[in-house]
C-alpha angles and dihedrals in degrees: 000000000000090000090050091052092048091052092049091046090051090048090049091050091049091050090047091049091047089049091051091048091048091049092048092048090046090051091047091049091049089049091051092048094047096048103035113088091205090061095051126083101247115249091208119103112293089356092289107182116267094231091173089064101038116097130183089248091061096067102069097051089043091053093048093048093043093048092050094049094045092049090055091047092052093048091049090054093046093048097041106134092208120096111271116263134169090258101046095040117019098031091039091057093042094057096039125104097038095154093046093048092050094050096044092044091060093038098055093044089055096044087056099044109022111014131162137183092275093053092043091053091049090048091054092045097049102037093086091038093055090045091053091047091053090049091050087059103040097037092049105121095199092051093047091050090054091054091046091052094059113104105233091197089069092059134072141178118003092349090062093042092050091051093050089045092056093044089055091046090054093048094045088051092053105260090151093056124109116259090255092053091046089059089051090049092051091053092048092049093049092050092046091051091052093046092048091055091045090051091052093049093046090050092052087053091047092051092050093045090048094064111116126223119213120193097201133048087218089071087061098049111156097040118119121251088253093053091048092049090050092049091050092049091050091051091051091049089052093051099262102111115188093021134089129249123201112194126202129252117214095254127081096245116059122220096231093059091083091063105038113102096189108089093198089055092049091051092048093052094044094049091047088054094046096047099036095113101034104063100108089247137109090290096054108118102179100098090047096050093045089055090048093052091053094046091050090053090050089051092052092047090053087056091052095254124130094226142003095257091057090054095043099050097055093100097037129097091249090050094190134048088231092062091046094049091045090060092047092048094051091055097038097070097054091040095053091044090053091046090054090052089050091048091053091051090053093045090050089053092049091048091047088057091049089244093158096208140094118252112265130185092261090057098050102084094040095053097034086062088057090049089049090052092047096046100037103016086238120142116186090212087063092052102044097070088065093060111071109169102234092042090051089051101046102029096032115028095028094039091053091049090053092046094049103034108011095242122143138197138219123190114240112204091168095070116092117242133200095236133020091243092061120099127194134211136184115226125216126198125231091271091057095253119136111252112167152353116243129195129193126199107186112171135076120246134178089243094052127089115245124256132033131284149161125232141167126241088183124021124220116253129160091198092056092036090237127152120201124271107193138182132198115201124197139174104222119151110264113236120236136205093026091299117153119260100245119183135188124252088253087059090048089054090050090055092052090045096053091044087056086063088048091054088052088055096041094053095046108137106179137126094221132051094220089064098034130120114312094009089112135114115296092243091057102039095075093051098081092045092051092050089055091055088073090065089069090072098038103126096231093045096044094052090049097057106023096089123150107248093221108032095030088222119147115247108272119248089239090063092045090054090051092050092051093044089053093046094111093039113128091006091133089061095041095050094041094053090048094048090048090056092045091049092049090053094049092046094051088052099040096063110123100190127043089222088067093064113100134185110300100255094044092048091051095051093047093048094050093044091052092059097038092251100115094106112159096210092047110053120191114274088241123026110219096250092059099030093126094169092069102032102041107358105072097253098107107148084357110086088099083072091086090060094041091050092045089055089053088047096052091048091054094040090056089050091050093049089051090050102047104288130257093350125157090250094053092043093051089051089051089049091051099048103028117012099044102041099072108184094319094109139036101282095205087057092045089054091049091048090055099045105020099237144051122276114286127198099216095077089059094051092045098046092044091052092244095119135060091217 
């Protein structure tokens, strides 16, 4: 009896202690939730992030709390004794994890645009944790069985689409695998997540280390006074007062190469760009990416696919790597042929000037500008003064959006931002009703990823009563000494392009986040942004924003005619460098046997040579070691998407030209069938509904100047 009492007393004490622990943890969790701005629904308009309150130290506890809550939510759905229904299973999963989504949404936007060592360390720490958490959801047999048990014939509209979307997500993740293979998949995913983060951090280091210091301004002859001043300011900031620092953009070719007269300087900058991530230092990415390529193949094999591309393209418009490569191959021949004609024109110019050297990649942009001037009487230095950044934004990008869709913008200086360079606007629909908050982050920084992109801080959802909060991030050179921020016409096109993504997000009209706005296949997502590029050259739009920063004169018609006449200039080069990158991506992810992988640089050369894209004068847009899109940016086996989307774009652009151009009527039709549907419908059908036929290749070749037709 005494023993019995002791046992019960001990049990009671354990229960009491556990209760105390639970209460303490509950109190701690409540304290974290009540004091952490990432765990609170923002009180700012449309739940815009309270950047003035968010500190680096807030992320880790927010992640821990969010992971714990979401795990419980997922288990509750999986273990629900009630028969599975759309509401208690599909919808329950869709609206779960609110705190985690809010915290990670802010976090990953900041790690891309404004990172620091603390955020980088957290990113490395949590990449495998988040991967494992995702696997715990999508490899959960009980949860998958509940989804499989739902009768799709009882559903319609977005409810049905959302259910089929999740079923595909489960199956792509490996829900049908054996338990043993699921364990293997989890390990692969965790390692890939860690390696992807490591690649990104190494590449940021490589980009920073690749910056070049020049002691004398004479080495940089040809640069504008503004560019020189910016280079001098960057050198001073880096501890090299009195010298000049030229940083690297994420692409192979560097924008300043078209202006620099000193060939030795051009070669130095180009080679620093090309070799940035292959120097056997802390920025060398080759070992990391080679591991990733092998792990991705292992992942595909586990799923019963012969290569990673076959697995990855199942939910894309192309559906198979063969269809994607077929499109690339059909364009590659005409593109390379055109590039060779362009190369000969440049070589003839060099020879005519008694240059005494063979055209190299670092010469192309410098001499092609001279060819452009000779053929079209168009000098980029004449054009640039008409493109002041803020004027391009407000009187160009915004003006076009109002002309085409009736939307308007109002700057919001009262909203907190994550960096002093960031500006915010409120967006109003054509009926005058407020519809979104929109941020822009224009200037390059050492702690910002290269390139330009659009992202959401808050996703649109009717069910959650959420309106979009969107950001566009760029890497333009920041002006110094009160100089104007002048950009090239290529940069202007980039602004219209990224705002095309923003339009896709602004016009989202879905119930559920997973189907909302830009949550579409990779080979469709670039299509709306590419259509919006055409607005940059619309006569009414161009004359509204192309205003000389000094004289305030509108760009003369003569110059407009030259720009339009030269629209297909250098297209052989542009398309070839893009196709080379796309082909590299598809080759890395089409390997069917690990033994066929070779050292990075060897593999790249052989892949490009195989498809006739190893053209010395036209290097790939992204060299494998710094091809962030495919190793850490979500475009693995998907970089072909830019070409696929561009083909969709040219098909629709031809239709628009035949029907009056970028009119309000045509734009509203585009909004109805393309911009507003998200992933809630069959996108191949949506495209056909808009244009009346399937995608054709001829419009691409014709519009890019690669066809005689």
